[in-house]
C-alpha positions, -999 to 999 in steps of 0.1 A, spaced: 35 43 -36 56 33 -7 76 4 -21 80 -17 -52 101 -49 -49 105 -84 -61 116 -96 -27 88 -108 -4 111 -106 27 118 -70 19 81 -63 16 73 -80 50 102 -60 67 89 -27 53 53 -34 64 66 -44 99 86 -11 101 55 9 91 33 -9 117 60 -4 144 60 34 135 22 35 141 8 32 106 -26 15 107 -21 -18 88 -57 -17 75 -48 13 54 -20 -6 36 -25 -22 2 -3 -49 -12 -6 -57 -49 11 -89 -61 22 -86 -97 23 -121 -110 53 -128 -132 58 -147 -164 88 -164 -178 106 -132 -187 92 -111 -158 97 -121 -122 68 -117 -97 68 -84 -78 50 -66 -50 37 -30 -48 30 -15 -14 8 16 -11 -12 34 16 -48 45 14 -51 83 17 -86 97 24 -98 127 5 -92 157 28 -119 177 11 -145 151 20 -133 148 56 -133 186 62 -170 192 54 -182 157 65 -202 155 32 -202 129 5 -188 133 -30 -215 131 -57 -205 110 -87 
Protein backbone atom coordinates (compact mmCIF):
# COMPACT_ATOMS: atom_id res chain seq x y z
CA UNK A 1 0.00 0.00 0.00
CA UNK A 2 1.46 3.32 -1.06
CA UNK A 3 -1.23 5.77 0.01
CA UNK A 4 -4.68 5.92 1.59
CA UNK A 5 -6.47 9.26 1.40
CA UNK A 6 -9.86 10.93 1.09
CA UNK A 7 -8.38 13.74 -1.05
CA UNK A 8 -8.41 13.13 -4.82
CA UNK A 9 -5.92 15.99 -5.40
CA UNK A 10 -3.46 14.35 -2.99
CA UNK A 11 -3.89 11.05 -4.84
CA UNK A 12 -3.21 12.66 -8.24
CA UNK A 13 -0.15 14.49 -6.89
CA UNK A 14 1.25 11.26 -5.41
CA UNK A 15 0.73 9.37 -8.69
CA UNK A 16 2.40 12.21 -10.60
CA UNK A 17 5.43 12.11 -8.25
CA UNK A 18 5.73 8.33 -8.67
CA UNK A 19 5.58 8.61 -12.47
CA UNK A 20 8.15 11.44 -12.43
CA UNK A 21 10.41 9.14 -10.36
CA UNK A 22 10.21 6.46 -13.06
CA UNK A 23 7.47 4.17 -11.73
CA UNK A 24 5.53 2.48 -14.54
CA UNK A 25 1.97 3.82 -14.27
CA UNK A 26 0.56 0.54 -15.63
CA UNK A 27 1.71 -1.13 -12.39
CA UNK A 28 -0.29 1.25 -10.18
CA UNK A 29 -3.70 0.31 -8.84
CA UNK A 30 -6.21 2.85 -7.56
CA UNK A 31 -9.18 1.58 -5.58
CA UNK A 32 -12.04 4.00 -5.01
CA UNK A 33 -13.83 3.29 -1.76
CA UNK A 34 -17.31 4.70 -2.19
CA UNK A 35 -18.58 6.48 0.86
CA UNK A 36 -21.93 6.53 2.54
CA UNK A 37 -23.51 9.16 4.75
CA UNK A 38 -21.28 8.43 7.75
CA UNK A 39 -18.15 7.47 5.77
CA UNK A 40 -16.54 9.76 3.19
CA UNK A 41 -15.27 8.37 -0.11
CA UNK A 42 -11.63 7.40 -0.12
CA UNK A 43 -8.84 6.24 -2.37
CA UNK A 44 -6.25 3.52 -1.93
CA UNK A 45 -3.11 3.48 -4.09
CA UNK A 46 -1.00 0.35 -4.40
CA UNK A 47 1.60 -1.04 -6.76
CA UNK A 48 1.64 -4.45 -8.41
CA UNK A 49 4.68 -6.49 -7.37
CA UNK A 50 5.44 -9.58 -9.40
CA UNK A 51 6.34 -12.83 -7.66
CA UNK A 52 10.16 -12.99 -7.65
CA UNK A 53 10.09 -16.81 -7.42
CA UNK A 54 8.18 -17.07 -10.70
CA UNK A 55 10.44 -14.56 -12.45
CA UNK A 56 13.67 -16.24 -11.36
CA UNK A 57 12.95 -19.64 -12.92
CA UNK A 58 10.74 -18.42 -15.77
CA UNK A 59 8.13 -21.03 -14.91
CA UNK A 60 4.50 -20.87 -14.06
CA UNK A 61 2.90 -21.36 -10.67
CA UNK A 62 0.52 -24.32 -10.60
CA UNK A 63 -2.74 -23.65 -8.79
